[in-house]
C-alpha positions, 0 to 999 in steps of 0.5 A: 902612569895611567892607562885609559880603557880604550888603550891597546893591551901592552905588557911583557909577554909572560904577563900577557900569556899568564892573563890568557891562561887565567882567562882560559882556566876560568872559562873551562871552570864554567864549561865544566860546571855547566855540564852537570846542569841537566835539562829538562828539570835540572834535578827538581824531580829527584831533588838533585843536581842544580835543584839540590844546590839551589835549595841551600839558599833556603835551607841554609840561608846566607842572606834573608832577602836572597833566601826569600827570592829563591823560595818565592820566585826561583823555586816555583819557576825552577825549570825557567831559572835552570835554563837561564843558569845553563845558558849563562854559564855556558855562555860565560865559558864560551865567551871567556874561552875565545876572549870575546867581550871579555869585560862584559862577561867578566862582570856577568861572571862576578854576578853569577859567582855572587848568586852561587855564593849566596846559594851555597856558602852555608852548605855543608862541606863547601870551602867558602874561599872557592867562591871568593876566589871566583869573584876575585878572578872575574874582577881580575879579568875585568880589570886587565881586559884579559881578552886583549891578550891572545883573544878575539878582543885583541883583533876586534878592538882596532876596528872598533876604535876606528869607528864613530858612534856610541855603539862602537865606543861601548863595544870597545869598552866591553872588550 
């Protein structure tokens, strides 16, 4: 049995509840982790916070090209990238929490999890599986369209599916 991406979410109640719980749990992970990314300099002046963990990409590189990018682009413009990180992670938490555009935000979560992995995988006292599990959790949210289970996506999809136009079809696929 194949399921089309524009089909409504179906399944047994325990499965749907479990997917909603996973979605909310991942959202809370992002919200909690956004809290320690503190403006205005995100730890750059004292070498702590987000700056400290970003430095690991250079000091203990996982992948050479990424280390070069962090050293030559990110660190010289750290406050800008600190704001981008804070906004992306807070948005990830907020959108996943309410289940809005969940597939889109699950993909953003995969990307952000990869960036974090490339930054801290070789840092001391880090458990590498935590980063792999973050990536896998976001892939599961994407594959199951978890916002269709007790999220805003479940409310919006019927309205989007009934509309003509490429924009509505794209939005329906992102839910």
